[in-house]
C-alpha angles and dihedrals in degrees: 000000000000141000123226123203129177124215126200094349105143105072132057110274137060117336132185135220119201122201117194122191117230128203114344090001108081134181140058129252125193122193129181127213137174124250107209128204120260114269126239133219133236109233102182140004115188126185120225132172104305092337145076127223114211130196125184141170113271116248112188103155111103092340131123098185149312136276119210126195128187134180144166088235120082090216093047088234098123123100089242092076109121130186123217123192123216107195096187109089091197093058117114102180147028139184119225111206138186096048128148114271121248092012125132114235129193118212136196133173136200137177128238138196124198114218118179098332094317124102120218115201131202121223117281116266123242116289123260126182140201139168118247 
């Protein structure tokens, strides 16, 4: 038999699980794991002249901001991938300017939370694309 207890496992950051042996099973094991912020979803990506207009669902619970990445590669493997940070957690849109005209761009977004000098990131959202 064993007893499992969780420590600090409600907020974004590092949490711990503690497993204690009972009866003929002795010993204690502690393991740490990360609790990540909830992800967000891109709602719309619209191409304009040399720019993209993005809209996403607001995520304010345990989130400090958003990180946006865009690329001309569907797999985001090209060197032209750039990350933009949106520090306002209540923001729901952004315009990316100074892009190449008549080029297809792929866009993703994720949330982040900073806890004691370390940033925890959610998973990237689904990919949306538009032509600038």
